[in-house]
C-alpha positions as CSV (number, residue, x, y, z in Angstrom):
1,A,-21.7,-46.5,-39.6
2,V,-24.6,-46.0,-37.3
3,W,-22.9,-44.1,-35.7
4,K,-21.5,-42.5,-38.2
5,R,-24.7,-41.2,-40.1
6,T,-26.2,-40.1,-36.8
7,F,-23.2,-38.3,-36.4
8,L,-23.9,-36.4,-39.9
9,M,-27.5,-36.4,-39.8
10,I,-27.2,-33.8,-36.6
11,L,-24.4,-32.1,-38.3
12,G,-26.5,-31.3,-41.3
13,D,-29.5,-30.5,-39.1
14,Y,-26.8,-28.3,-37.2
15,Q,-25.7,-26.4,-40.0
16,R,-29.3,-25.7,-41.8
17,A,-30.2,-24.0,-38.2
18,C,-26.7,-22.5,-37.9
19,A,-27.7,-21.0,-41.6
20,K,-31.5,-20.5,-40.6
21,L,-30.2,-18.0,-38.0
22,Q,-28.1,-16.5,-39.7
23,A,-30.1,-15.5,-42.3
24,E,-32.4,-14.5,-39.6
25,R,-29.4,-12.0,-38.0
26,A,-29.0,-10.7,-40.8
27,H,-33.0,-9.9,-41.4
28,A,-32.9,-8.9,-38.1
29,L,-30.2,-6.5,-38.5
30,R,-31.5,-5.5,-42.0
31,S,-34.8,-4.0,-39.6
32,L,-32.5,-2.6,-37.0
33,A,-30.5,-0.4,-39.6
34,E,-34.0,0.7,-41.4
35,E,-35.8,1.5,-38.2
36,S,-32.5,3.2,-37.3
37,E,-32.7,5.6,-40.7
38,R,-36.6,6.0,-39.5
39,K,-36.1,7.2,-36.4
40,V,-33.6,9.3,-37.4
41,Q,-36.4,10.4,-40.4
42,C,-39.2,10.8,-37.5
43,R,-36.6,12.9,-35.2
44,Q,-35.7,15.5,-38.0
45,A,-40.0,15.6,-39.2
46,L,-39.9,16.1,-35.7
47,Q,-37.6,19.1,-35.5
48,D,-39.0,20.2,-38.5
49,A,-42.6,20.1,-37.4
50,K,-41.6,22.4,-33.8
51,Q,-39.6,25.1,-35.6
52,A,-42.7,25.2,-38.1
53,R,-45.1,25.2,-35.0
54,E,-42.4,28.1,-33.0
55,I,-42.7,30.0,-36.8
56,V,-46.8,30.4,-36.8
57,Q,-46.6,31.0,-33.1
58,K,-44.3,34.3,-33.9
59,A,-46.3,35.2,-36.5
60,A,-49.6,34.8,-34.1
61,Q,-48.1,37.0,-31.6
62,L,-47.1,39.6,-34.3
63,T,-50.8,39.5,-35.3
64,Q,-51.8,39.7,-32.2
65,Q,-49.8,42.6,-31.8
66,L,-50.8,44.3,-34.3
67,V,-54.7,43.7,-33.7
68,H,-53.6,45.0,-30.3
69,D,-51.7,47.8,-31.1
70,G,-55.0,49.5,-33.9
71,V,-57.9,48.2,-31.8
72,A,-56.9,48.8,-28.6
73,G,-55.5,52.2,-29.6
74,V,-58.4,52.9,-31.2
75,V,-61.1,52.4,-28.1
76,T,-58.0,54.2,-25.7
77,E,-58.8,57.5,-28.2
78,C,-62.1,57.1,-28.1
79,L,-62.5,56.5,-24.2
80,R,-60.2,59.1,-23.7
81,S,-61.8,61.8,-26.5
82,V,-65.2,61.4,-24.2
83,F,-63.7,61.2,-20.5
84,G,-61.1,63.0,-20.8
85,D,-57.3,61.9,-20.7
86,K,-57.1,60.4,-17.3
87,S,-60.0,57.6,-18.3
88,Y,-59.4,54.4,-18.8
89,A,-56.2,53.0,-21.6
90,F,-58.1,49.8,-23.0
91,N,-56.2,46.4,-23.6
92,I,-56.4,43.2,-25.1
93,L,-54.2,40.4,-23.7
94,F,-53.9,37.2,-26.0
95,E,-54.0,33.6,-23.6
96,T,-54.2,30.3,-24.9
97,K,-56.3,27.4,-23.8
98,R,-57.2,24.6,-24.9
99,G,-54.3,24.9,-27.7
100,R,-57.0,28.1,-28.7
101,T,-56.1,31.8,-28.6
102,E,-58.5,33.9,-26.7
103,A,-59.0,37.7,-25.7
104,R,-59.2,38.8,-22.5
105,L,-60.7,43.0,-22.8
106,S,-60.1,44.8,-20.1
107,F,-59.8,49.0,-18.6
108,V,-55.9,49.8,-17.6
109,T,-56.4,52.8,-15.1
110,Q,-53.2,55.3,-15.4
111,E,-51.6,53.6,-11.9
112,G,-51.8,50.3,-13.8
113,H,-54.7,48.4,-12.3
114,T,-57.0,46.2,-14.8
115,I,-60.7,45.6,-14.6
116,D,-63.1,43.2,-16.1
117,P,-65.4,45.0,-18.2
118,T,-68.5,42.9,-17.3
119,E,-67.7,44.6,-13.8
120,E,-67.3,48.2,-14.8
121,G,-70.6,49.8,-15.8
122,A,-70.8,53.0,-14.1
123,G,-70.1,57.0,-16.1
124,G,-70.9,54.8,-19.8
125,W,-67.2,53.2,-20.4
126,V,-68.3,49.9,-21.4
127,D,-70.9,52.0,-23.6
128,V,-68.0,53.6,-25.8
129,A,-65.9,50.3,-25.2
130,S,-67.8,48.2,-27.1
131,F,-69.1,51.6,-29.4
132,A,-65.2,51.9,-31.0
133,L,-64.5,47.7,-31.0
134,R,-67.7,47.6,-33.7
135,L,-66.5,50.6,-35.2
136,A,-63.0,48.7,-35.5
137,A,-64.4,45.5,-36.5
138,L,-66.0,47.7,-39.5
139,V,-63.3,49.4,-41.0
140,L,-60.7,46.4,-40.2
141,S,-63.1,43.9,-42.2
142,K,-62.0,42.7,-45.4
143,P,-63.5,42.4,-47.7
144,P,-64.8,46.1,-46.9
145,L,-67.9,46.5,-46.0
146,R,-70.4,49.7,-46.6
147,R,-69.2,52.2,-44.2
148,L,-72.8,52.0,-42.3
149,L,-73.1,51.5,-38.6
150,V,-76.7,50.7,-37.3
151,A,-76.7,51.1,-33.3
152,D,-79.8,51.4,-30.8
153,E,-78.6,54.0,-28.3
154,P,-74.9,52.7,-27.9
155,F,-74.5,55.3,-25.1
156,K,-77.4,55.2,-22.8
157,H,-74.6,54.9,-20.3
158,V,-73.3,58.0,-20.5
159,D,-73.1,60.5,-18.3
160,R,-74.4,64.1,-19.4
161,P,-71.6,65.9,-18.7
162,S,-70.2,63.9,-21.5
163,R,-72.4,63.4,-23.9
164,P,-71.6,66.7,-25.7
165,R,-68.6,64.7,-26.3
166,V,-69.8,61.7,-27.9
167,R,-71.3,64.1,-30.1
168,E,-68.4,65.3,-31.7
169,L,-66.2,61.4,-30.8
170,L,-69.3,60.9,-33.8
171,L,-68.6,63.8,-35.8
172,L,-65.4,63.0,-35.7
173,L,-65.1,60.0,-37.1
174,A,-67.7,59.7,-39.1
175,R,-65.7,63.1,-41.0
176,E,-62.1,60.8,-40.9
177,L,-63.5,56.9,-41.4
178,G,-66.2,57.9,-43.8
179,V,-68.9,55.9,-41.8
Protein backbone atom coordinates (compact mmCIF):
# COMPACT_ATOMS: atom_id res chain seq x y z
CA ALA A 1 0.00 0.00 0.00
CA VAL A 2 2.87 2.44 0.79
CA TRP A 3 4.49 1.54 -2.41
CA LYS A 4 1.26 2.18 -4.32
CA ARG A 5 0.75 5.63 -2.69
CA THR A 6 4.32 6.60 -3.41
CA PHE A 7 3.93 5.49 -7.01
CA LEU A 8 0.67 7.45 -7.44
CA MET A 9 2.27 10.49 -5.84
CA ILE A 10 5.28 10.29 -8.20
CA LEU A 11 2.93 9.68 -11.14
CA GLY A 12 0.88 12.78 -10.19
CA ASP A 13 4.06 14.88 -9.92
CA TYR A 14 5.14 13.57 -13.29
CA GLN A 15 1.79 14.36 -14.89
CA ARG A 16 1.80 17.90 -13.43
CA ALA A 17 5.38 18.42 -14.67
CA CYS A 18 4.38 17.15 -18.11
CA ALA A 19 1.35 19.47 -18.18
CA LYS A 20 3.54 22.40 -17.14
CA LEU A 21 6.10 21.56 -19.83
CA GLN A 22 3.34 21.26 -22.45
CA ALA A 23 1.98 24.69 -21.41
CA GLU A 24 5.48 26.16 -21.60
CA ARG A 25 5.97 24.52 -24.99
CA ALA A 26 2.68 25.95 -26.28
CA HIS A 27 3.65 29.38 -24.96
CA ALA A 28 7.09 29.10 -26.60
CA LEU A 29 5.50 28.06 -29.92
CA ARG A 30 3.09 31.03 -29.76
CA SER A 31 6.01 33.36 -28.94
CA LEU A 32 8.02 31.88 -31.80
CA ALA A 33 5.10 32.40 -34.19
CA GLU A 34 4.72 36.03 -33.00
CA GLU A 35 8.44 36.67 -33.37
CA SER A 36 8.39 35.09 -36.83
CA GLU A 37 5.54 37.43 -37.80
CA ARG A 38 7.47 40.41 -36.36
CA LYS A 39 10.52 39.29 -38.33
CA VAL A 40 8.46 39.26 -41.54
CA GLN A 41 7.08 42.72 -40.69
CA CYS A 42 10.57 44.04 -39.94
CA ARG A 43 11.89 42.67 -43.23
CA GLN A 44 9.02 44.34 -45.07
CA ALA A 45 9.64 47.63 -43.23
CA LEU A 46 13.34 47.39 -44.09
CA GLN A 47 12.50 46.74 -47.74
CA ASP A 48 10.09 49.71 -47.72
CA ALA A 49 12.78 51.91 -46.13
CA LYS A 50 15.31 50.85 -48.77
CA GLN A 51 12.86 51.68 -51.55
CA ALA A 52 12.10 55.04 -49.95
CA ARG A 53 15.82 55.77 -49.67
CA GLU A 54 16.29 54.92 -53.35
CA ILE A 55 13.45 57.28 -54.31
CA VAL A 56 14.91 60.09 -52.19
CA GLN A 57 18.39 59.48 -53.64
CA LYS A 58 17.04 59.60 -57.20
CA ALA A 59 15.15 62.81 -56.41
CA ALA A 60 18.33 64.28 -54.89
CA GLN A 61 20.34 63.28 -57.96
CA LEU A 62 17.78 64.88 -60.29
CA THR A 63 17.77 68.03 -58.15
CA GLN A 64 21.57 68.10 -58.14
CA GLN A 65 21.60 67.67 -61.92
CA LEU A 66 19.13 70.53 -62.34
CA VAL A 67 21.20 72.72 -60.02
CA HIS A 68 24.36 71.78 -61.87
CA ASP A 69 22.86 72.44 -65.29
CA GLY A 70 21.40 75.77 -64.26
CA VAL A 71 24.18 77.17 -62.10
CA ALA A 72 27.16 75.69 -63.94
CA GLY A 73 25.63 76.74 -67.23
CA VAL A 74 25.29 80.36 -66.07
CA VAL A 75 28.84 80.43 -64.70
CA THR A 76 30.29 78.83 -67.83
CA GLU A 77 28.47 81.32 -70.06
CA CYS A 78 29.75 84.23 -67.96
CA LEU A 79 33.32 82.89 -68.21
CA ARG A 80 33.02 82.45 -71.96
CA SER A 81 31.49 85.87 -72.49
CA VAL A 82 34.43 87.49 -70.71
CA PHE A 83 37.33 85.24 -71.74
CA GLY A 84 36.10 83.77 -75.04
CA ASP A 85 34.94 80.33 -76.14
CA LYS A 86 38.28 78.74 -75.26
CA SER A 87 37.90 79.49 -71.57
CA TYR A 88 37.17 76.96 -68.86
CA ALA A 89 33.81 75.34 -68.31
CA PHE A 90 32.52 75.40 -64.75
CA ASN A 91 31.61 72.13 -63.05
CA ILE A 92 29.90 71.16 -59.80
CA LEU A 93 30.60 67.66 -58.52
CA PHE A 94 28.24 66.44 -55.82
CA GLU A 95 29.78 63.95 -53.38
CA THR A 96 28.28 62.21 -50.39
CA LYS A 97 30.61 62.22 -47.40
CA ARG A 98 29.71 61.19 -43.88
CA GLY A 99 26.06 61.01 -44.85
CA ARG A 100 25.97 64.55 -46.26
CA THR A 101 26.11 65.86 -49.79
CA GLU A 102 28.94 68.24 -50.53
CA ALA A 103 29.52 70.23 -53.70
CA ARG A 104 33.03 70.48 -55.10
CA LEU A 105 33.48 73.30 -57.59
CA SER A 106 36.02 73.11 -60.40
CA PHE A 107 37.03 74.48 -63.77
CA VAL A 108 37.35 72.05 -66.67
CA THR A 109 39.61 72.77 -69.63
CA GLN A 110 38.68 71.87 -73.20
CA GLU A 111 41.10 68.95 -72.89
CA GLY A 112 39.13 67.67 -69.89
CA HIS A 113 41.61 68.61 -67.15
CA THR A 114 40.03 69.61 -63.84
CA ILE A 115 41.38 72.62 -61.97
CA ASP A 116 40.52 73.49 -58.38
CA PRO A 117 39.33 77.15 -58.25
CA THR A 118 41.15 77.68 -54.96
CA GLU A 119 44.40 77.03 -56.83
CA GLU A 120 43.48 79.06 -59.92
CA GLY A 121 43.97 82.80 -59.62
CA ALA A 122 45.40 84.16 -62.85
CA GLY A 123 43.31 86.20 -65.22
CA GLY A 124 40.32 86.69 -62.96
CA TRP A 125 38.62 83.37 -63.75
CA VAL A 126 37.74 82.94 -60.09
CA ASP A 127 36.42 86.52 -59.88
CA VAL A 128 34.03 85.98 -62.80
CA ALA A 129 32.93 82.56 -61.51
CA SER A 130 32.37 83.94 -58.01
CA PHE A 131 30.28 86.81 -59.36
CA ALA A 132 28.24 84.42 -61.53
CA LEU A 133 27.60 82.14 -58.53
CA ARG A 134 26.36 85.08 -56.46
CA LEU A 135 24.18 86.17 -59.34
CA ALA A 136 22.75 82.66 -59.78
CA ALA A 137 21.97 82.49 -56.03
CA LEU A 138 20.17 85.82 -56.27
CA VAL A 139 18.17 84.83 -59.34
CA LEU A 140 17.26 81.35 -58.03
CA SER A 141 16.31 82.45 -54.51
CA LYS A 142 12.86 81.50 -53.27
CA PRO A 143 10.95 83.63 -52.54
CA PRO A 144 12.42 85.99 -55.10
CA LEU A 145 14.56 88.64 -53.54
CA ARG A 146 14.89 92.23 -54.66
CA ARG A 147 17.21 92.01 -57.65
CA LEU A 148 20.05 94.07 -56.24
CA LEU A 149 23.62 92.82 -56.12
CA VAL A 150 26.18 94.93 -54.29
CA ALA A 151 29.80 94.01 -54.86
CA ASP A 152 33.11 95.61 -53.95
CA GLU A 153 35.62 95.17 -56.77
CA PRO A 154 34.30 91.78 -57.88
CA PHE A 155 36.52 91.77 -60.98
CA LYS A 156 39.72 93.21 -59.56
CA HIS A 157 41.85 90.33 -60.91
CA VAL A 158 40.41 90.37 -64.44
CA ASP A 159 43.08 91.44 -66.92
CA ARG A 160 42.73 94.80 -68.70
CA PRO A 161 41.94 93.39 -72.19
CA SER A 162 38.96 91.46 -70.74
CA ARG A 163 37.44 94.34 -68.75
CA PRO A 164 35.34 95.77 -71.63
CA ARG A 165 33.70 92.31 -71.99
CA VAL A 166 32.98 92.35 -68.23
CA ARG A 167 31.19 95.66 -68.70
CA GLU A 168 29.19 94.20 -71.62
CA LEU A 169 28.35 91.14 -69.51
CA LEU A 170 27.10 93.29 -66.62
CA LEU A 171 24.91 95.39 -68.92
CA LEU A 172 23.50 92.27 -70.58
CA LEU A 173 22.77 90.56 -67.25
CA ALA A 174 21.16 93.70 -65.83
CA ARG A 175 18.95 93.99 -68.91
CA GLU A 176 18.01 90.29 -69.24
CA LEU A 177 17.67 89.42 -65.54
CA GLY A 178 16.48 92.73 -64.20
CA VAL A 179 19.34 92.94 -61.73
